Phi, psi and omega in degrees: 000145177238129175244117175262128177237131176189166180290171177303138177065022179278347178110010183300313184297320177296319178296318180301312180299320178292320177300317179298331180280326186263337180287140187291333181256161177288135178236134174277146179239130177226142180223158178300330177297323178297318178300312182297318179294332180283342181282152176297150181304328181298337178292339180267005180233024185224142176298336180279342183265238180228137182232137177251104183289156181302335181270004178098353178293142177248124182243125181248142181250181186295324179292322176299313182300321179298312179292323178297318179299316179297319180296314179300315179299321179295317178297318178298321179296318177299318179296319178294331180280358175110356177288141172274125188231136171246128178247132178255106189236162174230101183281079181303330179265013179056235184301325180296323177294317179297321179299323177300316178293316181300319179300314181290330186265014179311127179090353179261133177286122185233137169257113181269120185238125173270129178250109182255153176203135178304139184307315182295322180291315178298321179295321178294320177297319179303314180295316181297324180294316179074005181245015180235155173289127180299130181112340180300313183301313181294319183288336183260346189309319182252323187300327182291343182261353185299116176077002181278136179258126182245154170274335186202146174232143174235157181231119183268005181303314181234003180249140178285159180303318182295320178299315179296319180298319180294322177298316180293315181301326178296342180267355182277131180289000000 
């Protein structure tokens, strides 16, 4: 299993697509965005769900955490069942977020990858994408890495997704 952690617009999704292209075996890709899209719209309009503040802050409530825990456990079960899985995550809680995954992934071989990108570059990508709340990239660029322990880090500020994917692929047994 590969877990990519980085802020919004850091380049994780592009790396995931490239990894799926360069790794010799088929790998499933799951991301926190997929989880959010799977939730009912009402979860994005409730203090108990997930809220995207106008300044880019992301606030998660107890109902979101309950569904997130079930999702993490489900992804871990697929990995234990033999699926090769790449997860595209945003550790809003830094080390605490990683601990939730580590608890669920006990016994699963995981490559923990930090995806870094300079805040200004991620913010420019965010604007170009047009599908994010302005400010998310800047607010998440560093906080998602606080206290997180990685096996490998890549930086997409000046490196293309394929270059980063090849570096990661070289670390897969």
